[in-house]
C-alpha atoms as an extended CHARMM CRD file, in Angstrom:
* protein
*
        69  EXT
         1         1  ASN       CA            129.1960000000       18.5510000000      -48.7990000000  PROA      1               0.0000000000
         2         2  ASP       CA            129.4660000000       15.4400000000      -46.6330000000  PROA      2               0.0000000000
         3         3  THR       CA            128.4570000000       17.1660000000      -43.3950000000  PROA      3               0.0000000000
         4         4  ARG       CA            125.1650000000       18.4170000000      -44.8500000000  PROA      4               0.0000000000
         5         5  ALA       CA            124.3790000000       15.0180000000      -46.3260000000  PROA      5               0.0000000000
         6         6  GLU       CA            125.1020000000       13.3140000000      -43.0120000000  PROA      6               0.0000000000
         7         7  LYS       CA            122.9120000000       15.7970000000      -41.1590000000  PROA      7               0.0000000000
         8         8  LYS       CA            120.0620000000       15.2050000000      -43.6200000000  PROA      8               0.0000000000
         9         9  VAL       CA            120.3010000000       11.4250000000      -43.2000000000  PROA      9               0.0000000000
        10        10  THR       CA            120.2620000000       11.8300000000      -39.4120000000  PROA      10              0.0000000000
        11        11  GLU       CA            117.1730000000       14.0660000000      -39.6090000000  PROA      11              0.0000000000
        12        12  MET       CA            115.3810000000       11.5970000000      -41.8840000000  PROA      12              0.0000000000
        13        13  ALA       CA            116.1960000000        8.7020000000      -39.5510000000  PROA      13              0.0000000000
        14        14  GLY       CA            114.8750000000       10.6900000000      -36.5980000000  PROA      14              0.0000000000
        15        15  LEU       CA            111.6180000000       11.3900000000      -38.4050000000  PROA      15              0.0000000000
        16        16  SER       CA            111.1200000000        7.7480000000      -39.3190000000  PROA      16              0.0000000000
        17        17  LEU       CA            111.6420000000        6.7260000000      -35.6840000000  PROA      17              0.0000000000
        18        18  LYS       CA            109.3130000000        9.4490000000      -34.4120000000  PROA      18              0.0000000000
        19        19  ASP       CA            106.3080000000        7.4590000000      -35.5760000000  PROA      19              0.0000000000
        20        20  GLU       CA            103.5520000000        7.7260000000      -32.9770000000  PROA      20              0.0000000000
        21        21  LYS       CA            102.6850000000        4.0270000000      -33.2090000000  PROA      21              0.0000000000
        22        22  ILE       CA            103.3990000000        1.6300000000      -30.3730000000  PROA      22              0.0000000000
        23        23  ILE       CA            106.8150000000        0.0570000000      -30.8990000000  PROA      23              0.0000000000
        24        24  THR       CA            107.2680000000       -2.9110000000      -28.5520000000  PROA      24              0.0000000000
        25        25  GLU       CA            108.0180000000       -6.6040000000      -28.8580000000  PROA      25              0.0000000000
        26        26  THR       CA            104.5520000000       -7.2660000000      -27.4610000000  PROA      26              0.0000000000
        27        27  MET       CA            102.9810000000       -5.2470000000      -30.2730000000  PROA      27              0.0000000000
        28        28  ALA       CA            104.9490000000       -7.2830000000      -32.8120000000  PROA      28              0.0000000000
        29        29  GLU       CA            103.6450000000      -10.4520000000      -31.1780000000  PROA      29              0.0000000000
        30        30  VAL       CA            100.0760000000       -9.1340000000      -31.4320000000  PROA      30              0.0000000000
        31        31  TRP       CA            100.5590000000       -8.5250000000      -35.1720000000  PROA      31              0.0000000000
        32        32  ILE       CA            101.9040000000      -12.0550000000      -35.5690000000  PROA      32              0.0000000000
        33        33  LYS       CA             98.9220000000      -13.5660000000      -33.7400000000  PROA      33              0.0000000000
        34        34  GLN       CA             96.6020000000      -11.5150000000      -35.9380000000  PROA      34              0.0000000000
        35        35  GLY       CA             98.3670000000      -12.8560000000      -39.0240000000  PROA      35              0.0000000000
        36        36  ASP       CA             99.8790000000       -9.5470000000      -40.1150000000  PROA      36              0.0000000000
        37        37  THR       CA            103.5160000000      -10.5150000000      -40.4520000000  PROA      37              0.0000000000
        38        38  ALA       CA            104.3150000000       -7.4250000000      -42.5450000000  PROA      38              0.0000000000
        39        39  LYS       CA            103.4430000000       -5.1480000000      -39.6350000000  PROA      39              0.0000000000
        40        40  ALA       CA            105.3030000000       -7.3930000000      -37.2070000000  PROA      40              0.0000000000
        41        41  ILE       CA            108.4030000000       -7.2020000000      -39.4060000000  PROA      41              0.0000000000
        42        42  GLU       CA            108.0820000000       -3.4120000000      -39.5390000000  PROA      42              0.0000000000
        43        43  VAL       CA            107.9590000000       -3.2610000000      -35.7270000000  PROA      43              0.0000000000
        44        44  PHE       CA            110.9900000000       -5.5550000000      -35.3770000000  PROA      44              0.0000000000
        45        45  GLN       CA            112.9170000000       -3.4190000000      -37.8930000000  PROA      45              0.0000000000
        46        46  LYS       CA            112.2030000000       -0.2780000000      -35.8720000000  PROA      46              0.0000000000
        47        47  LEU       CA            113.0660000000       -2.0420000000      -32.6170000000  PROA      47              0.0000000000
        48        48  SER       CA            116.3710000000       -3.0630000000      -34.1650000000  PROA      48              0.0000000000
        49        49  LEU       CA            117.2120000000        0.6120000000      -34.7070000000  PROA      49              0.0000000000
        50        50  LEU       CA            115.9870000000        1.6330000000      -31.2730000000  PROA      50              0.0000000000
        51        51  ASP       CA            117.7740000000       -1.1700000000      -29.3780000000  PROA      51              0.0000000000
        52        52  PRO       CA            121.0220000000       -2.0430000000      -31.2160000000  PROA      52              0.0000000000
        53        53  PRO       CA            122.2020000000       -4.6500000000      -28.6540000000  PROA      53              0.0000000000
        54        54  LYS       CA            119.1460000000       -6.7690000000      -29.5460000000  PROA      54              0.0000000000
        55        55  SER       CA            119.3480000000       -6.1670000000      -33.3030000000  PROA      55              0.0000000000
        56        56  THR       CA            120.6390000000       -9.6900000000      -34.0010000000  PROA      56              0.0000000000
        57        57  SER       CA            117.6800000000      -11.1770000000      -32.1680000000  PROA      57              0.0000000000
        58        58  TYR       CA            115.2840000000       -8.9570000000      -34.1070000000  PROA      58              0.0000000000
        59        59  ALA       CA            116.9880000000       -9.8500000000      -37.3930000000  PROA      59              0.0000000000
        60        60  ASN       CA            116.4590000000      -13.5390000000      -36.6070000000  PROA      60              0.0000000000
        61        61  ARG       CA            112.7910000000      -12.9250000000      -35.8440000000  PROA      61              0.0000000000
        62        62  ILE       CA            112.3930000000      -11.0290000000      -39.1330000000  PROA      62              0.0000000000
        63        63  GLU       CA            114.0830000000      -13.8190000000      -41.0860000000  PROA      63              0.0000000000
        64        64  ASN       CA            111.8530000000      -16.4660000000      -39.4650000000  PROA      64              0.0000000000
        65        65  LEU       CA            108.7340000000      -14.4320000000      -40.2230000000  PROA      65              0.0000000000
        66        66  LYS       CA            109.7530000000      -14.0590000000      -43.8610000000  PROA      66              0.0000000000
        67        67  LYS       CA            110.3830000000      -17.8240000000      -44.1360000000  PROA      67              0.0000000000
        68        68  SER       CA            106.9880000000      -18.6600000000      -42.6600000000  PROA      68              0.0000000000
        69        69  ASN       CA            105.1280000000      -16.6650000000      -45.3190000000  PROA      69              0.0000000000
C-alpha cells in the first residue's frame, strides 16, 4: 500500500542522510582543492537535501564541477 511504501522511502532517506561523515560546504571545498570532484559533488548533493533553500546554489555548484571534469 502507498503508506508503507512512503514510510520505507522516508526511512531509506533518513539512513542515507545519517552518514557520519562531515557534511559542510567547507568540506566540499576541501575535496575540490584536493582534486576529488566526485566527493565534492556527493557533499553538495547531501547539502541540497539538508538545506532545501540553498538547493539551487548547490545544483549550480554540482553542474559547474561536472563541466570542469
